[in-house]
N, CA, C and O of each residue as an XYZ file, in Angstrom:
544
protein
N      95.102     72.617    142.304
C      93.668     72.487    142.153
C      93.237     71.073    142.513
O      93.978     70.111    142.312
N      92.060     70.967    143.035
C      91.503     69.660    143.326
C      90.795     69.129    142.086
O      90.686     69.831    141.081
N      90.317     67.899    142.156
C      89.633     67.304    141.008
C      88.373     68.070    140.625
O      88.006     68.118    139.451
N      87.721     68.660    141.595
C      86.484     69.389    141.291
C      86.763     70.769    140.707
O      85.831     71.505    140.384
N      88.034     71.122    140.569
C      88.395     72.403    139.983
C      88.496     73.540    140.987
O      88.771     74.677    140.605
N      88.278     73.249    142.267
C      88.375     74.293    143.288
C      89.836     74.523    143.646
O      90.646     73.596    143.648
N      90.149     75.754    143.943
C      91.500     76.076    144.384
C      91.685     75.553    145.802
O      90.807     75.714    146.650
N      92.820     74.934    146.053
C      93.118     74.449    147.388
C      93.848     75.552    148.138
O      94.829     76.102    147.636
N      93.380     75.875    149.324
C      93.996     76.943    150.096
C      95.308     76.449    150.703
O      95.365     75.370    151.292
N      96.353     77.247    150.553
C      97.640     76.891    151.122
C      97.552     76.949    152.642
O      96.834     77.788    153.187
N      98.276     76.063    153.337
C      98.164     75.999    154.803
C      98.472     77.324    155.506
O      97.808     77.669    156.483
N      99.475     78.071    155.021
C      99.812     79.324    155.702
C      98.721     80.378    155.517
O      98.528     81.229    156.385
N      98.010     80.324    154.391
C      96.897     81.261    154.171
C      95.736     80.900    155.086
O      95.116     81.777    155.688
N      95.444     79.614    155.189
C      94.364     79.158    156.072
C      94.673     79.532    157.523
O      93.804     80.025    158.242
N      95.909     79.295    157.944
C      96.320     79.640    159.310
C      96.170     81.142    159.546
O      95.691     81.564    160.598
N      96.580     81.943    158.569
C      96.461     83.401    158.690
C      95.003     83.824    158.831
O      94.668     84.624    159.704
N      94.146     83.293    157.983
C      92.730     83.674    158.026
C      92.096     83.314    159.366
O      91.301     84.084    159.904
N      92.441     82.157    159.900
C      91.901     81.748    161.201
C      92.447     82.638    162.311
O      91.684     83.134    163.140
N      93.770     82.844    162.332
C      94.379     83.653    163.394
C      93.945     85.110    163.315
O      93.546     85.697    164.322
N      94.020     85.690    162.136
C      93.671     87.103    162.001
C      92.171     87.307    162.199
O      91.750     88.245    162.877
N      91.379     86.436    161.611
C      89.929     86.532    161.789
C      89.535     86.408    163.251
O      88.679     87.149    163.733
N      90.158     85.475    163.955
C      89.884     85.319    165.386
C      90.274     86.549    166.179
O      89.559     86.961    167.093
N      91.407     87.134    165.831
C      91.841     88.337    166.555
C      90.903     89.505    166.286
O      90.656     90.315    167.180
N      90.377     89.604    165.069
C      89.454     90.703    164.756
C      88.094     90.505    165.424
O      87.455     91.475    165.833
N      87.650     89.254    165.536
C      86.419     88.983    166.290
C      86.630     89.372    167.752
O      85.771     90.005    168.366
N      87.786     88.984    168.304
C      88.109     89.376    169.679
C      88.181     90.881    169.839
O      87.706     91.426    170.835
N      88.770     91.554    168.865
C      88.872     93.017    168.902
C      87.489     93.660    168.964
O      87.243     94.535    169.795
N      86.594     93.227    168.089
C      85.247     93.808    168.046
C      84.513     93.548    169.357
O      83.863     94.446    169.893
N      84.612     92.329    169.875
C      83.938     92.009    171.136
C      84.475     92.848    172.290
O      83.702     93.388    173.081
N      85.801     92.958    172.386
C      86.402     93.750    173.467
C      86.092     95.229    173.278
O      85.837     95.933    174.255
N      86.110     95.710    172.040
C      85.793     97.110    171.774
C      84.381     97.452    172.246
O      84.186     98.395    173.014
N      83.405     96.683    171.781
C      82.025     96.967    172.180
C      81.823     96.757    173.678
O      81.097     97.513    174.323
N      82.469     95.725    174.229
C      82.365     95.485    175.668
C      82.944     96.622    176.485
O      82.335     97.055    177.462
N      84.106     97.108    176.099
C      84.737     98.196    176.858
C      83.942     99.492    176.740
O      83.809    100.227    177.719
N      83.416     99.777    175.558
C      82.588    100.981    175.384
C      81.327    100.871    176.238
O      80.926    101.841    176.881
N      80.704     99.699    176.247
C      79.501     99.488    177.053
C      79.801     99.705    178.540
O      79.059    100.399    179.235
N      80.883     99.110    179.014
C      81.251     99.243    180.429
C      81.570    100.694    180.766
O      81.141    101.196    181.805
N      82.316    101.372    179.902
C      82.672    102.773    180.170
C      81.444    103.678    180.203
O      81.389    104.622    180.990
N      80.476    103.397    179.362
C      79.260    104.222    179.345
C      78.320    103.892    180.502
O      77.483    104.712    180.878
N      78.457    102.695    181.062
C      77.539    102.244    182.111
C      77.874    102.800    183.489
O      77.026    102.785    184.381
N      79.087    103.284    183.676
C      79.453    103.755    185.008
C      80.613    104.717    184.980
O      81.179    105.014    183.928
N      80.957    105.198    186.159
C      82.096    106.101    186.307
C      83.199    105.357    187.047
O      82.953    104.720    188.071
N      84.394    105.444    186.530
C      85.528    104.718    187.084
C      86.684    105.685    187.271
O      86.687    106.788    186.722
N      87.650    105.263    188.040
C      88.842    106.077    188.225
C      89.668    106.098    186.952
O      89.394    105.351    186.012
N      90.683    106.958    186.923
C      91.481    107.091    185.699
C      92.228    105.817    185.309
O      92.409    105.553    184.121
N      92.660    105.033    186.276
C      93.406    103.811    185.946
C      92.483    102.798    185.267
O      92.820    102.262    184.211
N      91.333    102.539    185.864
C      90.385    101.587    185.277
C      89.881    102.094    183.926
O      89.770    101.320    182.976
N      89.576    103.382    183.839
C      89.119    103.962    182.573
C      90.184    103.793    181.495
O      89.870    103.432    180.361
N      91.438    104.052    181.847
C      92.533    103.892    180.891
C      92.701    102.453    180.445
O      92.894    102.183    179.260
N      92.627    101.526    181.394
C      92.755    100.101    181.053
C      91.624     99.673    180.123
O      91.856     98.992    179.124
N      90.401    100.076    180.458
C      89.262     99.730    179.602
C      89.387    100.367    178.217
O      89.042     99.749    177.210
N      89.879    101.594    178.175
C      89.993    102.304    176.896
C      90.991    101.636    175.953
O      90.757    101.590    174.745
N      92.092    101.120    176.482
C      93.106    100.505    175.613
C      92.949     98.992    175.491
O      93.707     98.360    174.756
N      91.994     98.402    176.186
C      91.835     96.946    176.151
C      91.613     96.369    174.747
O      92.035     95.237    174.511
N      90.978     97.073    173.801
C      90.850     96.499    172.453
C      92.189     96.295    171.737
O      92.262     95.557    170.755
N      93.227     96.937    172.219
C      94.543     96.770    171.596
C      95.062     95.345    171.807
O      95.795     94.824    170.966
N      94.690     94.718    172.915
C      95.212     93.380    173.231
C      94.851     92.361    172.153
O      95.758     91.714    171.629
N      93.576     92.179    171.791
C      93.313     91.227    170.698
C      93.886     91.691    169.360
O      94.203     90.862    168.507
N      94.022     92.995    169.165
C      94.629     93.493    167.927
C      96.089     93.056    167.827
O      96.595     92.832    166.727
N      96.764     92.934    168.967
C      98.151     92.457    168.959
C      98.240     91.016    168.464
O      99.239     90.631    167.856
N      97.207     90.221    168.719
C      97.182     88.871    168.160
C      97.069     88.929    166.638
O      97.564     88.043    165.942
N      96.422     89.964    166.128
C      96.384     90.191    164.687
C      97.770     90.472    164.142
O      98.122     89.998    163.062
N      98.565     91.244    164.885
C      99.950     91.503    164.496
C     100.732     90.198    164.419
O     101.503     89.981    163.484
N     100.529     89.335    165.404
C     101.189     88.028    165.396
C     100.794     87.236    164.144
O     101.645     86.609    163.513
N      99.514     87.266    163.788
C      99.044     86.550    162.598
C      99.701     87.097    161.337
O     100.098     86.334    160.456
N      99.814     88.419    161.251
C     100.442     89.048    160.082
C     101.913     88.653    159.992
O     102.398     88.322    158.910
N     102.625     88.685    161.116
C     104.044     88.313    161.107
C     104.238     86.846    160.740
O     105.149     86.510    159.983
N     103.390     85.978    161.269
C     103.467     84.555    160.933
C     103.229     84.344    159.442
O     103.932     83.562    158.802
N     102.245     85.038    158.895
C     101.952     84.951    157.463
C     103.135     85.460    156.645
O     103.540     84.823    155.672
N     103.686     86.601    157.035
C     104.802     87.210    156.304
C     105.996     86.258    156.242
O     106.663     86.163    155.212
N     106.262     85.562    157.331
C     107.402     84.642    157.376
C     107.199     83.416    156.488
O     108.165     82.734    156.144
N     105.952     83.131    156.114
C     105.653     81.930    155.336
C     105.559     82.178    153.833
O     105.457     81.222    153.064
N     105.589     83.429    153.399
C     105.395     83.714    151.972
C     106.733     83.766    151.235
O     107.797     83.794    151.854
N     106.660     83.780    149.901
C     107.883     83.786    149.099
C     108.509     85.186    149.039
O     107.921     86.171    149.482
N     109.702     85.235    148.485
C     110.473     86.488    148.471
C     109.798     87.599    147.672
O     109.874     88.764    148.060
N     109.147     87.265    146.578
C     108.472     88.294    145.785
C     107.328     88.918    146.577
O     107.180     90.140    146.604
N     106.523     88.081    147.218
C     105.420     88.600    148.036
C     105.954     89.460    149.181
O     105.375     90.495    149.512
N     107.056     89.026    149.779
C     107.669     89.816    150.852
C     108.115     91.177    150.330
O     107.959     92.193    151.008
N     108.673     91.189    149.117
C     109.132     92.456    148.541
C     107.963     93.410    148.323
O     108.057     94.594    148.649
N     106.870     92.902    147.776
C     105.698     93.748    147.530
C     105.158     94.297    148.848
O     104.861     95.487    148.951
N     105.032     93.436    149.850
C     104.512     93.873    151.151
C     105.437     94.906    151.783
O     104.978     95.940    152.268
N     106.735     94.628    151.776
C     107.691     95.554    152.394
C     107.703     96.904    151.680
O     107.707     97.951    152.327
N     107.708     96.879    150.356
C     107.727     98.128    149.596
C     106.427     98.913    149.793
O     106.449    100.133    149.949
N     105.306     98.206    149.784
C     104.015     98.871    150.000
C     103.952     99.493    151.392
O     103.458    100.609    151.550
N     104.447     98.783    152.395
C     104.424     99.317    153.758
C     105.373    100.500    153.902
O     105.064    101.456    154.613
N     106.517    100.447    153.242
C     107.455    101.567    153.287
C     106.836    102.815    152.659
O     106.902    103.900    153.237
N     106.242    102.663    151.490
C     105.612    103.809    150.824
C     104.464    104.348    151.673
O     104.340    105.558    151.859
N     103.627    103.448    152.187
C     102.490    103.873    153.012
C     102.961    104.592    154.271
O     102.392    105.613    154.656
N     103.993    104.063    154.908
C     104.520    104.698    156.122
C     105.033    106.097    155.834
O     104.802    107.026    156.609
N     105.729    106.242    154.715
C     106.248    107.564    154.363
C     105.116    108.534    154.013
O     105.136    109.687    154.444
N     104.144    108.082    153.247
C     103.033    108.963    152.875
C     102.236    109.414    154.098
O     101.963    110.603    154.262
N     101.867    108.471    154.947
C     101.092    108.820    156.143
C     101.961    109.602    157.125
O     101.498    110.565    157.737
N     103.210    109.193    157.274
C     104.114    109.909    158.173
C     104.320    111.352    157.760
O     104.184    112.263    158.577
N     104.647    111.563    156.497
C     104.848    112.937    156.029
C     103.540    113.719    155.985
O     103.532    114.932    156.196
N     102.437    113.028    155.712
C     101.137    113.697    155.738
C     100.793    114.222    157.123
O     100.335    115.356    157.264
N     101.011    113.402    158.146
C     100.734    113.856    159.516
C     101.754    114.895    159.967
O     101.428    115.798    160.737
N     102.977    114.767    159.489
C     104.028    115.748    159.788
C     103.629    117.117    159.233
O     103.705    118.130    159.928
N     103.204    117.126    157.969
C     102.774    118.378    157.334
C     101.541    118.951    158.029
O     101.444    120.161    158.230
N     100.597    118.079    158.396
C      99.396    118.548    159.090
C      99.774    119.222    160.413
O      99.166    120.219    160.802
N     100.772    118.675    161.095
C     101.231    119.281    162.346
C     101.702    120.709    162.144
O     101.404    121.581    162.960
N     102.434    120.958    161.068
C     102.858    122.330    160.768
C     101.660    123.213    160.447
O     101.584    124.360    160.888
N     100.724    122.667    159.673
C      99.538    123.440    159.307
C      98.659    123.758    160.516
O      98.043    124.822    160.576
N      98.601    122.837    161.478
C      97.825    123.091    162.696
C      98.292    124.365    163.383
O      97.485    125.192    163.807
N      99.601    124.507    163.484
C     100.155    125.681    164.154
C     100.037    126.948    163.330
O      99.748    128.018    163.864
N     100.261    126.828    162.031
C     100.283    128.015    161.177
C      98.890    128.532    160.837
O      98.687    129.742    160.740
N      97.938    127.637    160.656
C      96.610    128.045    160.199
C      95.520    127.825    161.240
O      94.335    127.995    160.950
N      95.914    127.452    162.435
C      94.961    127.202    163.511
C      93.922    126.155    163.095
O      92.725    126.322    163.330
N      94.402    125.080    162.477
C      93.527    123.980    162.077
C      93.245    123.086    163.281
O      93.996    123.112    164.256
N      92.181    122.301    163.229
C      91.896    121.391    164.346
C      92.962    120.299    164.434
O      93.587    119.933    163.438
N      93.151    119.796    165.632
C      94.124    118.727    165.844
C      93.676    117.469    165.100
O      92.488    117.151    165.047
N      94.638    116.774    164.536
C      94.359    115.527    163.835
C      94.075    114.444    164.873
O      94.919    114.193    165.733
N      92.913    113.795    164.818
C      92.629    112.721    165.776
C      93.569    111.539    165.522
O      93.503    110.902    164.471
N      94.428    111.256    166.474
C      95.443    110.220    166.279
C      94.857    108.825    166.092
O      95.534    107.942    165.565
N      93.629    108.613    166.509
C      93.022    107.289    166.342
C      92.884    106.911    164.867
O      92.752    105.730    164.544
N      92.914    107.894    163.974
C      92.750    107.626    162.545
C      94.072    107.429    161.810
O      94.061    107.120    160.619
N      95.204    107.598    162.480
C      96.494    107.449    161.800
C      96.738    105.994    161.404
O      97.123    105.726    160.266
N      96.522    105.057    162.317
C      96.755    103.646    161.989
C      95.821    103.153    160.882
O      96.296    102.508    159.947
N      94.511    103.427    160.946
C      93.667    103.031    159.810
C      94.100    103.675    158.491
O      94.005    103.048    157.436
N      94.573    104.917    158.544
C      95.071    105.566    157.324
C      96.299    104.829    156.799
O      96.456    104.655    155.590
N      97.163    104.399    157.704
C      98.356    103.648    157.314
C      97.970    102.326    156.657
O      98.506    101.977    155.605
N      97.051    101.595    157.263
C      96.642    100.298    156.720
C      95.927    100.474    155.379
O      96.163     99.705    154.447
N      95.063    101.472    155.276
C      94.374    101.735    154.014
C      95.336    102.121    152.908
O      95.207    101.656    151.775
N      96.306    102.974    153.235
C      97.309    103.385    152.249
C      98.181    102.201    151.852
O      98.541    102.054    150.685
N      98.520    101.354    152.827
C      99.283    100.144    152.525
C      98.515     99.268    151.528
O      99.094     98.790    150.552
N      97.225     99.057    151.769
C      96.414     98.229    150.873
C      96.395     98.776    149.459
O      96.528     98.025    148.492
N      96.231    100.076    149.341
C      96.239    100.722    148.027
C      97.597    100.548    147.351
O      97.662    100.210    146.169
N      98.673    100.777    148.089
C     100.019    100.644    147.522
C     100.311     99.198    147.132
O     100.948     98.956    146.107
N      99.856     98.237    147.932
C     100.077     96.826    147.598
C      99.370     96.475    146.290
O      99.927     95.762    145.455
N      98.151     96.971    146.112
C      97.424     96.724    144.852
C      98.158     97.340    143.668
O      98.299     96.708    142.622
N      98.621     98.568    143.834
C      99.343     99.249    142.755
C     100.632     98.511    142.419
O     100.950     98.325    141.244
N     101.372     98.093    143.431
C     102.637     97.397    143.185
C     102.416     96.031    142.545
O     103.169     95.641    141.653
N     101.395     95.301    142.987
C     101.103     94.001    142.363
C     100.751     94.190    140.893
O     101.177     93.408    140.044
N      99.975     95.226    140.592
C      99.619     95.523    139.202
C     100.873     95.914    138.415
O     101.060     95.485    137.276
N     101.721     96.724    139.031
C     102.937     97.197    138.359
C     103.895     96.049    138.053
O     104.515     96.020    136.990
N     104.015     95.103    138.987
C     104.953     93.998    138.803
C     104.374     92.848    137.975
O     105.103     91.921    137.622
N     103.088     92.893    137.663
C     102.502     91.769    136.907
C     102.667     91.955    135.407
O     102.233     91.106    134.628
């Protein structure tokens, strides 16, 4: 704590917030830009494909920020993150696996794959909160 009673941000947290925040700003800008360009004209399949996946590029910088942050934290925090991600991966993985069987058996609509990653991240966040509460 500083003299004024404010919490001092640890350098690795500050670095993470800057790197991840910057990557998410880039993601949003590229996402809206690519959607605007795709709606404004007709392009061949190669250009359309490149424009469609272009938001992934700044998102990869977010992955770099997460990995850098993970390498800087203590062993307990690493354990919580790893366990939460393992549980989330299994829940979302088995959930989509089961949905695949149900699609064929009950003629259900196909699961939009664009929602699998957000489901994974959301489930991870929930599991991390539960594990932090459990270990406290």
